VEXTIMI-560676 format. One line per field, with one value per residue (C-alpha): residue number from 1; residue in one letter; x, y, z. Coordinates in Angstrom, 2 decimals, padded with zeros to 5 digits. Layout:
BEGIN
seq <- [NUM; ...]
type <- [a; ...]
xx <- [X; ...]
yy <- [Y; ...]
zz <- [Z; ...]
end
This chain:
BEGIN
seq <- [1; 2; 3; 4; 5; 6; 7; 8; 9; 10; 11; 12; 13; 14; 15; 16; 17; 18; 19; 20; 21; 22; 23; 24; 25; 26; 27; 28; 29; 30; 31; 32; 33; 34; 35; 36; 37; 38; 39; 40; 41; 42; 43; 44; 45; 46; 47; 48; 49; 50; 51; 52; 53; 54; 55; 56; 57; 58; 59; 60; 61; 62; 63; 64; 65; 66; 67; 68; 69; 70; 71; 72; 73; 74; 75; 76; 77; 78; 79; 80; 81; 82; 83; 84; 85; 86; 87; 88; 89; 90; 91; 92; 93; 94; 95; 96; 97; 98; 99; 100; 101; 102; 103; 104; 105; 106; 107; 108; 109; 110; 111]
type <- [x; x; x; x; x; x; x; x; x; x; x; x; x; x; x; x; x; x; x; x; x; x; x; x; x; x; x; x; x; x; x; x; x; x; x; x; x; x; x; x; x; x; x; x; x; x; x; x; x; x; x; x; x; x; x; x; x; x; x; x; x; x; x; x; x; x; x; x; x; x; x; x; x; x; x; x; x; x; x; x; x; x; x; x; x; x; x; x; x; x; x; x; x; x; x; x; x; x; x; x; x; x; x; x; x; x; x; x; x; x; x]
xx <- [012.90; 009.93; 008.72; 008.08; 006.33; 006.54; 005.39; 006.85; 005.78; 008.59; 008.16; 008.51; 011.58; 013.19; 012.24; 013.77; 016.99; 017.19; 016.42; 019.05; 021.67; 020.70; 019.88; 022.35; 020.45; 021.83; 018.54; 016.68; 019.43; 019.23; 015.42; 015.70; 018.30; 016.16; 013.00; 014.88; 016.33; 013.06; 011.39; 014.62; 015.12; 012.90; 013.45; 013.77; 016.96; 018.63; 017.47; 019.01; 022.29; 022.22; 021.60; 023.76; 020.91; 019.12; 015.84; 014.03; 015.12; 013.86; 010.49; 010.20; 011.07; 008.59; 005.83; 006.58; 006.37; 003.14; 001.47; 002.65; 004.28; 007.39; 006.62; 006.92; 010.40; 011.89; 010.43; 013.14; 012.27; 013.74; 015.53; 015.58; 013.54; 015.45; 016.01; 014.50; 016.21; 013.79; 013.80; 015.13; 018.12; 018.75; 018.75; 021.08; 023.51; 023.50; 024.32; 027.23; 028.62; 028.68; 030.75; 034.49; 035.53; 038.17; 035.35; 034.63; 038.25; 039.15; 042.49; 041.04; 040.13; 037.17; 034.83]
yy <- [-033.06; -030.88; -031.00; -027.66; -027.37; -023.95; -023.43; -020.28; -019.37; -019.13; -015.38; -014.78; -017.03; -014.84; -011.73; -013.23; -014.00; -010.45; -009.03; -011.22; -009.98; -006.31; -005.61; -003.99; -005.13; -008.32; -009.54; -009.09; -011.03; -013.80; -014.01; -014.35; -017.11; -018.98; -018.73; -019.92; -022.86; -023.99; -025.55; -027.40; -028.96; -031.55; -030.17; -026.64; -027.58; -028.42; -025.11; -023.38; -025.18; -024.22; -020.55; -020.49; -019.32; -020.27; -022.18; -019.35; -016.99; -019.44; -019.82; -016.03; -015.49; -018.19; -016.74; -013.23; -014.43; -016.38; -013.42; -010.57; -011.92; -010.44; -006.97; -008.19; -009.61; -006.16; -004.59; -004.02; -003.00; 000.28; -001.16; 000.48; 003.63; 006.86; 007.92; 011.23; 013.72; 014.93; 018.42; 017.02; 015.42; 018.58; 020.80; 018.38; 018.45; 022.27; 022.19; 019.80; 021.90; 025.00; 023.23; 022.61; 019.13; 018.92; 018.57; 015.19; 013.97; 015.12; 016.90; 019.24; 022.80; 022.88; 020.41]
zz <- [039.17; 038.44; 034.85; 033.27; 029.93; 028.37; 024.81; 023.29; 019.73; 017.15; 016.63; 020.38; 020.49; 017.83; 019.79; 022.94; 021.06; 019.73; 023.16; 024.82; 022.35; 022.43; 026.08; 028.43; 031.49; 033.05; 034.55; 031.26; 029.48; 032.09; 031.83; 028.05; 028.31; 030.85; 028.76; 025.69; 027.64; 029.27; 026.18; 025.29; 028.73; 030.32; 033.84; 035.16; 036.99; 033.66; 032.19; 035.20; 034.64; 030.96; 031.80; 034.98; 037.18; 040.37; 040.21; 041.98; 039.20; 036.58; 038.29; 038.60; 034.92; 033.85; 036.02; 034.76; 031.12; 031.67; 033.40; 031.20; 028.06; 026.49; 027.79; 031.38; 030.75; 030.20; 033.35; 035.94; 039.48; 040.66; 043.67; 047.04; 047.56; 048.09; 051.66; 052.53; 054.81; 057.44; 058.93; 062.20; 060.49; 058.48; 061.59; 063.44; 060.51; 060.54; 064.26; 063.66; 060.81; 063.00; 065.68; 065.69; 064.42; 067.19; 069.72; 068.15; 068.04; 064.54; 064.05; 061.44; 062.26; 059.84; 058.20]
end
């Protein structure tokens, strides 16, 4: 078991508790629970069991807190980037719309 020592000041512990109760974001809630469990547990695996999380998530939350403090806990990545429709795709779609769906095996007479 890897030993993890994380000293969180009392005022930040209270802020984490408030944030864990008030947030609507699941990952922010999980990060708060992990950070609150880390000082109580002697091993990160026990903190993960207490918070029902993977060790990689605990290490990421700990690293995020150590690098950026409480402000970094609330940052949530945007996810996948939006796909952009190119002019070639747009022109091909216009061609398909102008054709009859029955040419492609559909029973409908229009799209």
